[in-house]
Every structure is written in C-alpha cells, then in structure tokens.
C-alpha positions in Angstrom: 11.8 -13.8 -1.5 9.5 -12.4 1.2 10.5 -8.8 0.6 10.2 -9.2 -3.1 6.7 -10.6 -2.7 5.7 -7.8 -0.3 7.2 -5.2 -2.7 5.2 -6.5 -5.6 2.1 -6.4 -3.4 2.7 -2.8 -2.5 3.4 -1.8 -6.1 0.1 -3.6 -7.1 -1.8 -1.7 -4.4 -0.4 1.6 -5.6 -1.2 0.9 -9.2 -4.7 -0.4 -8.3 -5.6 2.5 -6.1 -4.2 5.1 -8.5 -6.2 3.4 -11.4 -9.3 3.4 -9.2 -9.2 7.2 -9.3 -9.6 7.1 -13.1 -12.4 4.5 -13.2 -15.1 7.2 -12.6 -17.3 4.8 -10.7 -16.2 1.8 -12.8 -17.7 3.5 -15.9 -14.3 3.6 -17.7 -13.3 0.1 -19.0 -9.5 0.5 -19.2 -8.9 1.9 -15.7 -11.5 -0.5 -14.3 -9.7 -3.5 -15.8 -6.3 -2.1 -14.6 -7.7 -1.7 -11.1 -9.0 -5.3 -10.9 -5.8 -6.7 -12.4 -3.6 -4.7 -10.0 -5.6 -5.8 -7.0 -5.5 -9.4 -8.2 -1.7 -9.2 -8.3 -1.7 -7.4 -5.0 -3.6 -10.0 -3.1 -1.8 -12.9 -4.8 1.6 -11.6 -3.8 0.3 -10.5 -0.4 -0.9 -14.1 0.2 2.6 -15.4 -0.9 4.3 -13.0 1.6 2.0 -14.2 4.3 3.1 -17.8 3.7 6.5 -17.0 5.3 7.2 -17.2 9.0 6.5 -13.4 9.5 3.7 -12.2 11.8 0.6 -11.0 9.9 0.7 -7.8 11.9 4.2 -7.0 10.6 3.3 -7.8 7.0 0.1 -5.8 7.1 1.8 -2.8 8.8 4.4 -2.7 6.1 2.0 -3.2 3.3 -0.6 -0.7 4.4 1.8 1.8 5.9 4.1 2.0 2.9 1.1 2.1 0.6 -0.4 5.1 2.5 2.8 7.1 2.4 3.5 6.4 -1.3 -0.1 7.0 -2.3 0.0 10.4 -0.5 3.2 11.3 -2.5 1.5 10.2 -5.7 -1.6 12.3 -4.8 0.6 15.4 -4.4 2.7 14.8 -7.5 0.1 13.4 -9.9 -3.3 14.8 -8.7 -1.9 18.0 -7.3 -3.6 17.5 -3.9 -2.5 19.6 -1.1 -0.9 18.2 2.1 -1.2 20.1 5.3 0.8 19.8 8.6 -1.7 17.4 10.3 -1.4 15.1 7.3 2.4 15.2 7.4 2.3 14.5 11.2 -0.1 11.6 10.6 2.2 10.1 8.0 5.1 10.5 10.4 3.1 8.6 13.0 2.3 5.9 10.5 6.0 5.5 9.6 6.9 5.3 13.3 4.1 2.7 13.8 5.4 0.6 11.0 8.9 0.7 12.4 7.7 -0.2 15.9 5.6 -3.1 14.7 8.6 -4.3 12.7 10.8 -4.1 15.7 8.5 -5.4 18.4 5.4 -6.9 16.6 6.6 -10.5 16.7 6.6 -10.6 20.5 10.3 -9.8 21.0 
C-alpha cells in the first residue's frame, strides 16, 4: 500500500506542477483549479505514505527525485524545452542520490 500511495502522490505532483504552467499566474480558472486539486491529492497521499514505518528522508527522496526526473521529461516532450549535458548530469546525480537514500537512508 505504501508504494501505491507514494505513486499517487508523485502523479499528483506531476499533474499539479504541469497544470501550474498553464495557470498564467492563477489567472486561468481551469488550470488553477486543476493545480489546487492535484496538490491536494498529492499531499493527502504523501501524508498517507508517511504514516508507514518508512523514514521521511526515504519517502521525500523518492517523491521529489522521481518528480524532478519525470517533470524534466515532460518539459522536453510537452513544452519542447531543451536539456543540456549539465542538466542530464544533475538528473543522474539525483537518481544516484535517491538510490543511495533508499539503500542507506534508514540507518543501515
């Protein structure tokens, strides 16, 4: 159940952040409502995931790290934003960091 809750929180964050791009400073009602709804879902399911016996550092590393990587992919595919070598290296370091926190973040 933990991974499902965390997955829903990640999907909510991706939808919320992507919708945020379309709000135009919260002047567009539809995208604004979508952003708020998605973030409400995100934080609700993130709070459920945090109720399990998993260290907060591990949960947050997965949630934020996966979100950053997926949002970068969406930015390239949907918004046609360029990604350069330093960005790719940074994303690689984020992935390595998430893996390390998962392996050793609980004090093993």
